[in-house]
C-alpha positions in Angstrom: 99.5 -92.1 -189.5 101.7 -92.7 -186.6 102.2 -89.6 -184.4 105.7 -88.3 -183.6 105.0 -89.0 -179.9 104.1 -92.6 -180.5 107.1 -93.0 -182.8 109.5 -91.7 -180.2 108.0 -93.9 -177.4 108.1 -97.1 -179.6 111.6 -96.3 -180.9 113.0 -95.9 -177.4 111.5 -99.2 -176.3 113.0 -101.1 -179.3 116.5 -99.7 -178.6 116.2 -100.6 -174.9 115.1 -104.1 -175.9 118.2 -104.7 -178.0 117.0 -104.2 -181.5 120.0 -102.1 -182.4 123.0 -104.3 -183.3 125.9 -103.5 -181.0 128.7 -103.9 -183.4 128.5 -101.0 -185.9 131.4 -101.8 -188.1 130.7 -105.5 -188.6 127.1 -104.8 -189.8 127.7 -101.9 -192.1 128.2 -104.1 -195.2 130.8 -101.7 -196.7 131.6 -98.1 -196.5 129.0 -95.3 -196.9 128.6 -93.4 -200.1 130.5 -90.2 -200.1 128.6 -87.2 -201.5 130.2 -84.0 -202.7 126.9 -82.3 -201.8 125.3 -81.5 -198.5 122.2 -83.7 -198.2 120.1 -83.5 -195.1 117.4 -85.9 -193.9 114.7 -85.7 -191.2 114.7 -89.3 -189.8 111.0 -89.1 -189.2 110.9 -90.1 -192.9 111.9 -93.6 -191.9 110.0 -93.8 -188.6 108.6 -97.3 -189.3 112.0 -98.6 -190.2 113.4 -97.2 -187.0 110.6 -99.0 -185.1 111.1 -102.3 -186.9 114.8 -102.5 -187.5 116.4 -100.0 -185.1 118.2 -96.7 -185.6 121.6 -98.3 -186.5 120.1 -100.0 -189.5 118.5 -96.8 -190.6 121.7 -94.8 -190.3 123.6 -97.4 -192.3 120.9 -97.3 -195.0 120.7 -93.5 -195.4 124.5 -93.1 -195.3 124.7 -95.3 -198.4 122.0 -93.1 -200.1 124.3 -90.1 -199.8 122.8 -88.3 -196.8 125.3 -86.3 -194.8 123.3 -84.4 -192.2 120.6 -85.7 -190.0 117.7 -84.3 -188.1 116.3 -86.6 -185.4 112.8 -87.1 -184.2 113.4 -89.4 -181.3 114.4 -87.4 -178.3 113.0 -88.4 -174.9 114.4 -88.0 -171.3 117.9 -87.2 -172.2 118.3 -89.9 -174.9 117.8 -90.2 -178.7 115.9 -93.3 -179.8 116.7 -94.7 -176.4 120.5 -94.2 -176.8 122.9 -91.9 -175.0 123.6 -88.8 -177.1 127.4 -89.5 -177.4 126.8 -93.0 -178.6 124.4 -91.9 -181.4 126.8 -89.2 -182.4 129.6 -91.6 -182.7 127.5 -94.0 -184.7 126.5 -91.3 -187.2 130.0 -89.9 -187.5 131.5 -93.4 -188.2 129.2 -93.5 -191.2 130.3 -90.1 -192.5 127.2 -88.2 -191.2 126.6 -85.6 -188.6 123.7 -85.0 -186.2 122.9 -81.4 -186.7 119.2 -80.9 -185.7 116.4 -82.3 -183.7 112.6 -82.1 -183.5 111.4 -82.1 -179.9 108.8 -80.3 -177.9 107.1 -79.4 -174.7 104.1 -77.1 -174.6 103.5 -74.7 -171.8 102.4 -76.8 -168.8 101.6 -74.1 -166.3 104.6 -75.1 -164.2 107.4 -72.9 -165.4 110.1 -74.5 -163.3 109.2 -78.0 -164.6 109.1 -76.7 -168.2 112.5 -75.0 -167.9 114.0 -78.1 -166.2 112.8 -80.2 -169.1 114.4 -77.9 -171.6 117.7 -77.6 -169.6 118.0 -81.4 -169.6 117.2 -81.5 -173.3 119.9 -78.9 -174.0 122.5 -81.0 -172.2 121.6 -84.0 -174.3 121.6 -82.1 -177.6 124.9 -80.5 -176.8 126.4 -83.9 -176.1 125.1 -85.1 -179.5 126.7 -82.1 -181.3 123.4 -80.6 -182.4 123.2 -77.1 -184.0 119.5 -76.7 -183.8 116.6 -77.7 -181.5 113.3 -77.3 -183.2 109.7 -77.4 -181.9 107.7 -79.2 -184.7 104.3 -77.7 -183.8 102.3 -75.8 -181.2 98.8 -75.3 -179.9 98.4 -72.1 -181.9 95.7 -73.4 -184.2 91.9 -73.2 -184.2 90.6 -71.6 -181.0 94.2 -71.4 -179.8 95.1 -68.9 -182.5 94.7 -65.8 -180.4 97.1 -62.9 -180.1 97.3 -63.5 -176.3 98.4 -67.1 -176.9 100.8 -66.1 -179.6 102.4 -63.6 -177.2 102.5 -66.2 -174.4 104.3 -68.7 -176.6 106.5 -66.0 -178.0 107.8 -65.3 -174.4 108.1 -69.1 -173.9 110.1 -69.6 -177.0 112.4 -66.6 -176.1 113.1 -68.2 -172.8 113.9 -71.5 -174.4 116.1 -69.8 -177.0 118.1 -68.1 -174.3 118.8 -71.5 -172.6 119.9 -73.1 -175.9 122.1 -70.2 -176.8 124.2 -71.0 -173.7 125.2 -74.2 -175.4 125.6 -72.5 -178.8 122.5 -74.2 -180.1 119.8 -72.3 -182.0 116.2 -72.8 -181.0 113.6 -72.7 -183.7 110.0 -73.5 -184.7 108.8 -75.6 -187.6 105.5 -74.8 -189.3 102.6 -76.8 -190.7 99.8 -75.3 -192.8 97.7 -74.0 -189.9 100.1 -71.1 -189.1 99.1 -69.7 -192.5 95.5 -70.7 -192.7 94.7 -69.3 -189.2 94.8 -65.5 -189.0 94.3 -62.8 -186.3 92.8 -59.6 -187.7 93.8 -60.8 -191.2 97.5 -61.5 -190.3 98.7 -65.1 -190.5 99.7 -66.7 -187.2 103.1 -67.4 -188.6 103.8 -63.6 -189.2 102.6 -62.9 -185.6 104.9 -65.6 -184.2 107.8 -63.9 -186.0 106.8 -60.5 -184.7 106.5 -61.7 -181.1 109.7 -63.6 -180.8 113.3 -62.4 -180.4 115.4 -62.5 -183.6 118.3 -63.1 -181.3 116.9 -66.2 -179.7 114.3 -67.8 -182.0 114.8 -68.8 -185.6 112.3 -70.5 -187.9 112.5 -73.7 -189.9 110.3 -73.2 -193.0 108.6 -76.3 -194.3 108.3 -75.3 -198.0 105.5 -77.9 -198.6 103.3 -76.9 -195.7 103.5 -73.2 -196.4 102.3 -74.0 -200.0 99.4 -76.0 -198.6 98.6 -73.0 -196.3 98.3 -70.8 -199.4 101.6 -68.9 -199.5 104.8 -69.0 -201.4 108.0 -70.1 -199.5 110.2 -67.9 -201.6 108.2 -64.8 -200.8 108.6 -65.6 -197.0 112.3 -66.3 -197.4 112.7 -62.9 -199.1 110.5 -61.2 -196.4 112.3 -62.8 -193.4 115.9 -63.6 -194.7 117.4 -63.3 -191.2 114.7 -65.3 -189.3 114.3 -68.3 -191.6 117.5 -70.2 -191.0 116.6 -73.8 -191.8 114.4 -75.5 -194.4 112.3 -78.7 -194.7 112.3 -79.9 -198.3 109.1 -81.8 -198.9 106.6 -82.9 -201.5 103.4 -85.0 -201.4 105.6 -88.1 -201.4 109.2 -88.4 -202.7 111.0 -85.1 -203.5 110.5 -84.3 -207.1 107.6 -86.8 -207.5 104.9 -84.1 -207.8 106.9 -80.9 -207.9 104.4 -79.2 -205.6 107.2 -76.7 -204.9 109.5 -74.9 -207.2 112.6 -76.4 -205.7 115.0 -74.4 -207.9 113.6 -71.1 -206.8 113.6 -72.3 -203.1 117.3 -73.4 -203.3 118.4 -70.3 -205.2 116.8 -68.1 -202.5 118.1 -70.2 -199.7 121.7 -69.8 -200.9 121.1 -66.1 -201.5 120.0 -65.8 -197.8 123.0 -67.8 -196.5 120.9 -70.8 -195.4 123.3 -73.6 -194.6 121.1 -76.5 -193.4 118.0 -78.1 -194.9 116.4 -81.5 -194.4 114.4 -83.8 -196.7 111.2 -85.0 -195.0 109.0 -87.7 -196.6 105.8 -88.2 -194.7 103.7 -90.1 -197.3 104.9 -92.6 -199.8 104.3 -93.8 -203.4 106.3 -97.0 -202.9 108.0 -97.9 -199.6 109.5 -95.3 -197.2 113.0 -96.5 -198.0 112.5 -96.3 -201.7 111.0 -92.8 -201.6 113.7 -91.5 -199.3 116.3 -92.8 -201.8 114.3 -91.3 -204.7 114.5 -88.0 -202.9 118.2 -88.3 -202.4 118.8 -89.2 -206.1 116.7 -86.3 -207.3 118.5 -83.7 -205.2 122.0 -85.1 -205.8 121.3 -84.9 -209.6 119.8 -81.4 -209.4 122.0 -78.6 -210.8 120.5 -76.1 -208.3 121.6 -78.1 -205.2 125.2 -77.4 -204.1 
């Protein structure tokens, strides 16, 4: 499977090379579907389409499916998918959607000034794009890296990043995979220790409801345990949402609304059919679900 890093690099090159059609309105093929429901999408779900056809075509496609809120996975050096933040924001807004969140990351390099300079530049770009959240999609806190010292070191790092993002009214957060639950220190999951060693004022958590299940825990239990820390969700299944019902989505959404969670994003990483078809199936399932507002 293509890594996020490779995806971002390739997407930026395609945009720079002119794959994106410059005239948005002439290529839309009609107005976007208007949904009465919030429906978020992590654009990594259509990573190959971004690479092959460009981000503009992807935005036009998902707007017609009913998606209203977008989480990007294509930030690099002040741009998104090779585009200026304001340009991508305008493109999404013209299709009835908003850029609200982004996956990006820089692990501790050992050069604090360089690390913070990288994050400061990223904050400027995300602020220009109108983002509400900046989310680290993973960390080195797995395997041999799952030590209390490393968790505390990254906790301090995340706190510092969160302080920077707060200056632009953006919340910094962390997105889990299964390893944060599978790996434990003295019997305590790494995820819990990350929560304990980060500031509730500067670091929120984006709970991936599929990966926590794969890690052996129930997403609703964690949402009840940490209602003020888990602010955003990734809605995911083995393939399209609702295809396997690995997760009890009704219970997840009921608890999310009880906690005041406002933003969530579909992410489809593996496919039964084509990426586009499975992303549409996910939208159709959630738009038809009584438990989704």
